[in-house]
LOPAZA-153224 format. One record per residue (C-alpha): residue number from 1; residue in one letter; chain; z, y, x. Coordinates in steps of 0.1 Angstrom, whole numbers, plus 2048, in hexadecimal, padded with zeros to 3 digits. Each point is the difference from the previous one (the first is absolute). Example, Ala and Ser with C-alpha at 12.3 -4.5 7.8 and 13.67 -1.06 7.14 Angstrom:
<nodes>
NODE   vonu   pado   marvex    up   north   east
NODE      1      a        A   84E     7D3    87B
NODE      2      s        A   7F9     822    80E
</nodes>
This chain:
<nodes>
NODE   vonu   pado   marvex    up   north   east
NODE      1      m        A   7D0     794    91B
NODE      2      s        A   817     7E9    815
NODE      3      e        A   813     80C    81E
NODE      4      l        A   7ED     7E7    816
NODE      5      h        A   7DF     80F    7F3
NODE      6      d        A   80C     823    80C
NODE      7      i        A   80A     7F2    822
NODE      8      a        A   7DE     7EF    804
NODE      9      k        A   7EE     820    7F7
NODE     10      a        A   815     812    81B
NODE     11      a        A   7F7     7E4    819
NODE     12      r        A   7DC     805    7F8
NODE     13      e        A   803     826    808
NODE     14      a        A   813     7F7    820
NODE     15      s        A   7E4     7E9    80A
NODE     16      y        A   7E8     81D    801
NODE     17      v        A   816     813    818
NODE     18      l        A   806     7E1    815
NODE     19      a        A   7DA     7FA    804
NODE     20      a        A   7FD     822    810
NODE     21      l        A   81D     7FE    819
NODE     22      d        A   7F7     800    825
NODE     23      s        A   80B     7E5    818
NODE     24      d        A   81B     815    80F
NODE     25      i        A   813     804    7E0
NODE     26      k        A   7FE     7DB    7F7
NODE     27      n        A   80C     7F6    823
NODE     28      k        A   81C     819    7FE
NODE     29      a        A   80A     7F2    7DF
NODE     30      l        A   801     7DD    80F
NODE     31      a        A   815     80B    81D
NODE     32      n        A   818     811    7E8
NODE     33      v        A   802     7E0    7EB
NODE     34      a        A   809     7EC    81F
NODE     35      r        A   81A     819    80B
NODE     36      c        A   810     803    7DD
NODE     37      l        A   801     7DA    7FB
NODE     38      k        A   814     7FD    821
NODE     39      e        A   817     81D    7F6
NODE     40      a        A   807     7F0    7DD
NODE     41      k        A   803     7DC    80C
NODE     42      e        A   825     7FC    7F7
NODE     43      d        A   7F9     80A    7DC
NODE     44      i        A   7E2     7E9    7FF
NODE     45      f        A   813     7E3    80E
NODE     46      a        A   81C     806    7E7
NODE     47      a        A   7E8     7FF    7E4
NODE     48      n        A   7F1     7E0    80E
NODE     49      r        A   822     7EF    802
NODE     50      i        A   805     807    7DA
NODE     51      d        A   7DE     7EF    7F9
NODE     52      l        A   809     7E3    817
NODE     53      e        A   821     7FB    7EF
NODE     54      e        A   7F0     800    7DD
NODE     55      a        A   7E5     7E8    80C
NODE     56      e        A   81A     7E8    80E
NODE     57      k        A   812     801    7DF
NODE     58      a        A   7DF     7F8    7EE
NODE     59      d        A   7FB     7E3    818
NODE     60      l        A   7DF     80E    80D
NODE     61      d        A   7ED     7E7    816
NODE     62      a        A   806     802    826
NODE     63      p        A   7DC     80B    808
NODE     64      l        A   803     81D    7E7
NODE     65      l        A   822     80A    80E
NODE     66      k        A   7F0     802    822
NODE     67      r        A   7E4     816    7F4
NODE     68      l        A   819     816    7ED
NODE     69      k        A   815     808    81F
NODE     70      f        A   7FA     822    80F
NODE     71      n        A   814     804    820
NODE     72      e        A   7FD     810    822
NODE     73      d        A   7E4     7E8    80A
NODE     74      k        A   7EC     807    7E1
NODE     75      l        A   805     825    805
NODE     76      n        A   7F4     7FF    824
NODE     77      d        A   7E1     7EC    7F4
NODE     78      v        A   7F6     819    7E6
NODE     79      v        A   806     81D    817
NODE     80      s        A   7EA     7EF    81A
NODE     81      g        A   7E5     7FC    7E5
NODE     82      i        A   802     825    7F7
NODE     83      e        A   7FD     80A    825
NODE     84      s        A   7E2     7E9    803
NODE     85      l        A   7F0     810    7E2
NODE     86      i        A   804     822    80F
NODE     87      g        A   7EC     7F5    81E
NODE     88      l        A   7E3     7F3    7EB
NODE     89      a        A   7E1     815    7F7
NODE     90      d        A   800     811    7DF
NODE     91      p        A   7EC     7E9    7E8
NODE     92      v        A   7F5     81E    7EA
NODE     93      g        A   7E2     815    808
NODE     94      k        A   7ED     7E7    815
NODE     95      i        A   7DA     803    7FE
NODE     96      t        A   7F3     7DC    7FC
NODE     97      l        A   7DC     809    7F8
NODE     98      r        A   7E9     81E    807
NODE     99      t        A   7DC     802    7F3
NODE    100      d        A   7E7     81C    7FE
NODE    101      l        A   7EF     7FB    7DF
NODE    102      d        A   7E8     81B    80B
NODE    103      d        A   801     81F    816
NODE    104      g        A   820     813    7F8
NODE    105      l        A   80C     7E7    7E7
NODE    106      e        A   81C     7EC    810
NODE    107      l        A   813     7E3    7F0
NODE    108      t        A   821     7F4    80E
NODE    109      r        A   818     7E5    7F4
NODE    110      v        A   824     80B    807
NODE    111      t        A   821     7EC    7FB
NODE    112      c        A   819     80E    7E8
NODE    113      p        A   821     7F5    7F0
NODE    114      i        A   800     7E9    7E2
NODE    115      g        A   817     818    7ED
NODE    116      v        A   81E     7F1    7EE
NODE    117      i        A   80B     7DD    809
NODE    118      g        A   819     7EA    7EE
NODE    119      v        A   810     7E5    815
NODE    120      i        A   816     7E5    7F1
NODE    121      f        A   812     7EC    81B
NODE    122      e        A   81B     7E5    805
NODE    123      s        A   823     802    80C
NODE    124      r        A   7F8     80F    823
NODE    125      p        A   80D     824    802
NODE    126      d        A   7ED     803    822
NODE    127      a        A   7E0     7FD    7EC
NODE    128      l        A   808     820    7EE
NODE    129      v        A   802     813    821
NODE    130      q        A   7E0     7F0    80C
NODE    131      i        A   7ED     808    7E0
NODE    132      a        A   80C     824    7FE
NODE    133      s        A   7F8     806    824
NODE    134      l        A   7DD     7F3    7FC
NODE    135      c        A   7FB     816    7E2
NODE    136      i        A   80A     81E    814
NODE    137      k        A   7E8     7F9    81B
NODE    138      s        A   7E3     7F8    7E8
NODE    139      g        A   808     81E    7E9
NODE    140      n        A   808     7ED    7E1
NODE    141      a        A   81B     806    7E5
NODE    142      v        A   813     7E1    7F8
NODE    143      f        A   814     7EE    7E5
NODE    144      l        A   818     7E6    80E
NODE    145      k        A   810     7E4    7EC
NODE    146      g        A   816     7E8    813
NODE    147      g        A   814     7E2    7F5
NODE    148      s        A   81F     807    7EB
NODE    149      e        A   815     7EE    819
NODE    150      a        A   7F9     81C    819
NODE    151      v        A   804     81D    7E9
NODE    152      n        A   81C     812    812
NODE    153      t        A   7EF     7FC    822
NODE    154      n        A   7DF     80C    7F2
NODE    155      k        A   810     81E    7F0
NODE    156      a        A   810     80A    821
NODE    157      l        A   7E0     7FB    814
NODE    158      a        A   7E9     812    7E7
NODE    159      s        A   817     81E    7FE
NODE    160      v        A   801     804    825
NODE    161      i        A   7DA     7FB    805
NODE    162      s        A   7F6     816    7E3
NODE    163      r        A   816     81D    80C
NODE    164      a        A   7F6     7FC    824
NODE    165      g        A   7DB     802    7F6
NODE    166      i        A   804     81F    7EB
NODE    167      e        A   814     811    81B
NODE    168      a        A   7E2     7FA    818
NODE    169      g        A   7E6     80E    7E7
NODE    170      l        A   7F7     7E4    7E8
NODE    171      p        A   7FE     80B    7DB
NODE    172      e        A   81B     7F9    7E7
NODE    173      g        A   7F9     7E0    7EC
NODE    174      w        A   7EE     7EE    81D
NODE    175      l        A   818     7E3    7FE
NODE    176      n        A   80F     7F1    7E0
NODE    177      l        A   818     7E2    7FD
NODE    178      l        A   801     7EB    7E1
NODE    179      t        A   820     7EC    7FB
NODE    180      l        A   7FC     7EF    7DE
NODE    181      r        A   7EB     7E2    7F9
NODE    182      s        A   7F5     80F    7DF
NODE    183      e        A   7F0     81C    814
NODE    184      i        A   7E6     7E8    80E
NODE    185      a        A   7EF     7FC    7DE
NODE    186      d        A   801     826    7FC
NODE    187      m        A   7F1     806    822
NODE    188      l        A   7E3     7E8    7F9
NODE    189      k        A   7F5     816    7E3
NODE    190      l        A   7FC     81F    817
NODE    191      d        A   7DC     7FA    80A
NODE    192      e        A   7FA     825    7FA
NODE    193      y        A   815     808    81E
NODE    194      i        A   805     7E1    816
NODE    195      d        A   7E2     7F4    813
NODE    196      l        A   80C     7DF    80F
NODE    197      i        A   81B     7E6    7FA
NODE    198      i        A   80C     7EA    81D
NODE    199      p        A   816     7E4    7F3
NODE    200      r        A   814     7E9    817
NODE    201      g        A   80F     7E2    7EF
NODE    202      s        A   7F9     7DE    7F1
NODE    203      n        A   7DE     7F5    7F4
NODE    204      s        A   80B     803    7DB
NODE    205      f        A   80D     823    806
NODE    206      v        A   7DF     80C    811
NODE    207      q        A   7EC     7F0    7E3
NODE    208      y        A   816     813    7E7
NODE    209      i        A   7F9     821    812
NODE    210      m        A   7DB     7F9    801
NODE    211      q        A   7FF     7F7    7DB
NODE    212      n        A   814     81E    7F4
NODE    213      t        A   7F1     81E    810
NODE    214      n        A   7DF     813    803
NODE    215      i        A   80A     80C    823
NODE    216      a        A   7F0     7EF    81D
NODE    217      v        A   817     7E5    80F
NODE    218      l        A   801     7F6    825
NODE    219      g        A   816     7E4    80D
NODE    220      h        A   807     7DC    805
NODE    221      a        A   811     7E6    7EB
NODE    222      d        A   810     7EA    81A
NODE    223      g        A   7FE     7F5    824
NODE    224      v        A   7F6     7DC    803
NODE    225      c        A   7F8     801    825
NODE    226      h        A   7F3     7E3    815
NODE    227      t        A   7FF     7F6    824
NODE    228      y        A   7E7     7E5    809
NODE    229      i        A   807     7EC    820
NODE    230      d        A   7DE     7F4    80C
NODE    231      k        A   7F8     7E1    815
NODE    232      d        A   7F9     817    81D
NODE    233      a        A   821     813    7FE
NODE    234      d        A   816     806    81E
NODE    235      p        A   820     7EE    7F4
NODE    236      s        A   817     819    812
NODE    237      k        A   7EF     81D    7EE
NODE    238      a        A   801     7ED    7DF
NODE    239      f        A   826     7FA    802
NODE    240      k        A   808     823    80A
NODE    241      v        A   7E9     811    7E7
NODE    242      a        A   809     7E9    7E3
NODE    243      i        A   826     806    804
NODE    244      d        A   7FB     825    801
NODE    245      a        A   7E8     800    7E2
NODE    246      k        A   819     7ED    7EB
NODE    247      t        A   823     80A    80C
NODE    248      q        A   7FE     823    80F
NODE    249      y        A   806     810    7DE
NODE    250      v        A   7FC     7E8    7E3
NODE    251      s        A   803     818    7E2
NODE    252      v        A   7E0     813    807
NODE    253      c        A   7DC     7FB    7F3
NODE    254      n        A   7F0     7F9    822
NODE    255      a        A   817     7E3    809
NODE    256      t        A   7EC     7DF    802
NODE    257      e        A   808     7EA    7E2
NODE    258      t        A   7E8     7E3    807
NODE    259      f        A   7F6     7EF    821
NODE    260      l        A   7E0     7ED    801
NODE    261      v        A   7FE     7E7    81D
NODE    262      n        A   7E1     7EE    80D
NODE    263      a        A   801     7DB    7FA
NODE    264      s        A   7F9     7F9    825
NODE    265      l        A   823     80E    807
NODE    266      k        A   812     7E7    7E9
NODE    267      e        A   810     7ED    81D
NODE    268      s        A   7FF     818    81E
NODE    269      f        A   80C     820    7EF
NODE    270      l        A   80B     7FC    7DC
NODE    271      p        A   821     7ED    805
NODE    272      e        A   80D     819    819
NODE    273      f        A   7F3     81C    7EA
NODE    274      i        A   813     7F4    7E1
NODE    275      k        A   81F     7FC    815
NODE    276      t        A   7FD     822    80F
NODE    277      l        A   7FE     810    7DE
NODE    278      q        A   81E     7EC    7F3
NODE    279      d        A   814     808    820
NODE    280      a        A   7F9     825    7F9
NODE    281      g        A   810     7FC    7DD
NODE    282      v        A   7DF     7FE    7EC
NODE    283      e        A   7FF     7E8    7E3
NODE    284      v        A   7DE     7EF    801
NODE    285      f        A   7EB     7F4    7E2
NODE    286      g        A   7E1     7EB    807
NODE    287      d        A   7E1     7F0    7F3
NODE    288      d        A   800     7DA    7FA
NODE    289      y        A   7FD     7F8    825
NODE    290      v        A   81A     819    80C
NODE    291      s        A   818     7F7    7E4
NODE    292      g        A   7FC     7DA    805
NODE    293      t        A   801     801    825
NODE    294      f        A   81D     818    806
NODE    295      g        A   815     7FB    7E1
NODE    296      v        A   7FD     824    7F3
NODE    297      a        A   7FB     80B    7DC
NODE    298      k        A   7DC     802    7F3
NODE    299      a        A   7F1     823    7FB
NODE    300      e        A   7FD     804    7DB
NODE    301      e        A   7E6     81C    802
NODE    302      w        A   7EC     80F    81C
NODE    303      h        A   7FE     824    7F3
NODE    304      h        A   825     807    805
NODE    305      e        A   812     81D    811
NODE    306      y        A   822     7F3    80C
NODE    307      l        A   80E     821    80F
NODE    308      a        A   81B     7EA    80F
NODE    309      m        A   806     7E7    81C
NODE    310      k        A   7E8     7E8    7F0
NODE    311      c        A   7DB     7F7    806
NODE    312      s        A   7E6     7E6    7F8
NODE    313      v        A   7EC     7EC    818
NODE    314      k        A   7DF     7EF    7F9
NODE    315      v        A   7E9     7EB    816
NODE    316      v        A   7DB     809    7FE
NODE    317      n        A   7E2     7EF    810
NODE    318      d        A   7F0     81E    810
NODE    319      a        A   7FD     826    800
NODE    320      d        A   7E8     800    7E2
NODE    321      e        A   81A     7EE    7EB
NODE    322      a        A   81A     819    80B
NODE    323      i        A   7EA     81D    7F7
NODE    324      a        A   7F8     7F1    7DE
NODE    325      h        A   826     7FA    7FA
NODE    326      i        A   808     824    809
NODE    327      n        A   7E5     80F    7EB
NODE    328      r        A   80B     7EB    7E2
NODE    329      y        A   826     803    802
NODE    330      g        A   806     81F    815
NODE    331      s        A   805     823    7F3
NODE    332      g        A   7E7     812    816
NODE    333      h        A   81D     810    813
NODE    334      t        A   802     7F3    824
NODE    335      d        A   7F5     7DF    810
NODE    336      a        A   800     7F4    824
NODE    337      i        A   7F0     7E6    816
NODE    338      i        A   80E     7F2    821
NODE    339      t        A   7E4     7F3    815
NODE    340      e        A   7F0     803    823
NODE    341      n        A   7DD     7FA    7F1
NODE    342      a        A   7EF     822    7FD
NODE    343      e        A   7E5     7F3    7E9
NODE    344      t        A   81A     7F1    7E8
NODE    345      a        A   814     820    801
NODE    346      e        A   7E2     816    7F8
NODE    347      r        A   7F6     7E8    7E3
NODE    348      f        A   824     802    7F2
NODE    349      m        A   801     826    802
NODE    350      t        A   7DE     803    7EF
NODE    351      m        A   805     7E7    7E4
NODE    352      v        A   825     806    7F7
NODE    353      d        A   800     819    7E4
NODE    354      s        A   81F     814    808
NODE    355      g        A   80A     823    807
NODE    356      s        A   80D     7F7    823
NODE    357      v        A   7F3     7E2    814
NODE    358      l        A   811     7F8    821
NODE    359      v        A   7FA     7EA    81E
NODE    360      n        A   81C     7F3    816
NODE    361      c        A   81A     817    7F3
NODE    362      s        A   81B     802    7E6
NODE    363      t        A   7F8     80A    7DC
NODE    364      r        A   81D     818    803
NODE    365      f        A   7E9     818    813
NODE    366      a        A   7EF     809    7DF
NODE    367      d        A   812     820    7FA
NODE    368      g        A   7F6     825    7FF
NODE    369      f        A   819     80B    81B
NODE    370      r        A   7F6     7E4    817
NODE    371      y        A   7DB     807    7FA
NODE    372      g        A   806     824    80B
NODE    373      f        A   7FD     80F    7DE
NODE    374      g        A   823     811    802
NODE    375      a        A   80C     7EC    7E2
NODE    376      e        A   7F2     7F2    7E0
NODE    377      v        A   803     805    7DB
NODE    378      g        A   7F9     7DB    7FB
NODE    379      i        A   7E7     7E4    805
NODE    380      a        A   7E0     800    7EC
NODE    381      t        A   7EE     7DF    7FA
NODE    382      s        A   7E4     810    7EB
NODE    383      k        A   7DF     809    811
NODE    384      i        A   7FB     822    7F0
NODE    385      h        A   80B     820    811
NODE    386      a        A   81A     7F2    817
NODE    387      r        A   809     7DD    80D
NODE    388      g        A   81C     7F1    815
NODE    389      p        A   81C     817    80B
NODE    390      v        A   7FA     821    7EE
NODE    391      g        A   809     81D    817
NODE    392      l        A   7F2     823    802
NODE    393      e        A   7DC     7F7    7FD
NODE    394      g        A   807     7ED    7DF
NODE    395      l        A   811     820    7F2
NODE    396      v        A   7E2     816    803
NODE    397      s        A   7DF     801    7ED
NODE    398      y        A   7E3     817    807
NODE    399      k        A   7EA     81B    7F0
NODE    400      y        A   7DD     80B    807
NODE    401      r        A   7FA     824    80A
NODE    402      l        A   7DD     80F    7FD
NODE    403      v        A   7F9     823    80E
NODE    404      g        A   7E0     811    7F9
NODE    405      h        A   7F0     823    7FE
NODE    406      g        A   7F4     804    7DD
NODE    407      d        A   7EF     7DE    800
NODE    408      i        A   7F4     7F1    7DF
NODE    409      v        A   7F4     7DD    7F6
NODE    410      g        A   7DF     80A    7EF
NODE    411      p        A   7EA     802    81F
NODE    412      y        A   80B     7DD    80A
NODE    413      c        A   7F7     7F3    7DE
NODE    414      d        A   7DD     80F    7FE
NODE    415      g        A   7F8     7F5    823
NODE    416      s        A   7FD     822    810
NODE    417      k        A   81D     7F7    817
NODE    418      t        A   80C     7DF    80E
NODE    419      f        A   822     7F6    80D
NODE    420      k        A   804     7FB    825
NODE    421      h        A   820     7EC    7FF
NODE    422      i        A   809     805    825
NODE    423      h        A   81F     7EC    808
NODE    424      h        A   817     80B    81B
NODE    425      d        A   818     7EB    815
NODE    426      i        A   824     806    7F9
</nodes>
């Protein structure tokens, strides 16, 4: 029996204890995590400097270096997220259905933790804090596997968070950090103990996870997000929103990668739009018209996540063509429309098949913290269980509770009794 198997077994036992904890203990644990992170910040920053130095030696791409950095600003952000979580309602123990099957025979559906969750994430150490915090609030034990480039930062953070949680009443084994890539394959075999895997990475990596485990997988492969600028768009809104959606933080999955521009705006809007993007430092790739007219390189493929100061621009005839393009080439993550036409906006929101669909605002809003979820463990583009930013509600399941008084099924089968099925408002 491997060491990881024993750790997973202990995590399963811890999950039973976590499921029964009341809100006060979980909130005290979160408050203690926030306090301990601030107290240990110099050690955490020192560990992060080691990771950054090693990453620079390895010539890590600039966007990844930016994600890797964990400084005072990142610390303040994660602490704010924890404080926000404390203020949210406990997602566990909510009654979502109440039905009297018959007199004295009451059925309820009640939310409960998923159990043990394994999360594999990229080079963002702040993601570790967000995920661990969400698992505390939702009562789940967790396995965390971050990128090797952040190993020292992740060790420092996980040590502080695990200890702070246990000090506040969480069970031993509630948080486990994996540091070796080989441990991923071993974790994927632990379907006896782990209930859900959430991978955050490339499409090929997510596919690998799905094909090599019997554990349920929740996540998204990539963030090919679009902003469509409609013929009825307010130009000032379009410029402002587009620049934010592309440049505010380029190395994230909710940054816009492709702009679709209505053909009626070819002369009145498009030239200034291309120039505005370029003046902001964005390298533009275009369709045949954009490439030929503005002398930019042609977009080689439309399903492409740049994660850099780059974007593609395509001219479309109308909103329906924009919708069709997004549904064909998008990743189901986040897509936006800029328009003053309410009917077009409603059609776009209804027909675009994505986890988040926005009107007249930046795709960068598609985020668990900004949605008021406290934080997120990731973005899900599937349609089962959870979709979009996965916050607290995505980390709970439910169970049915039926309370009777010696009731048996026989009389309902022979017809001497019938169900009343009285449904109560929640």
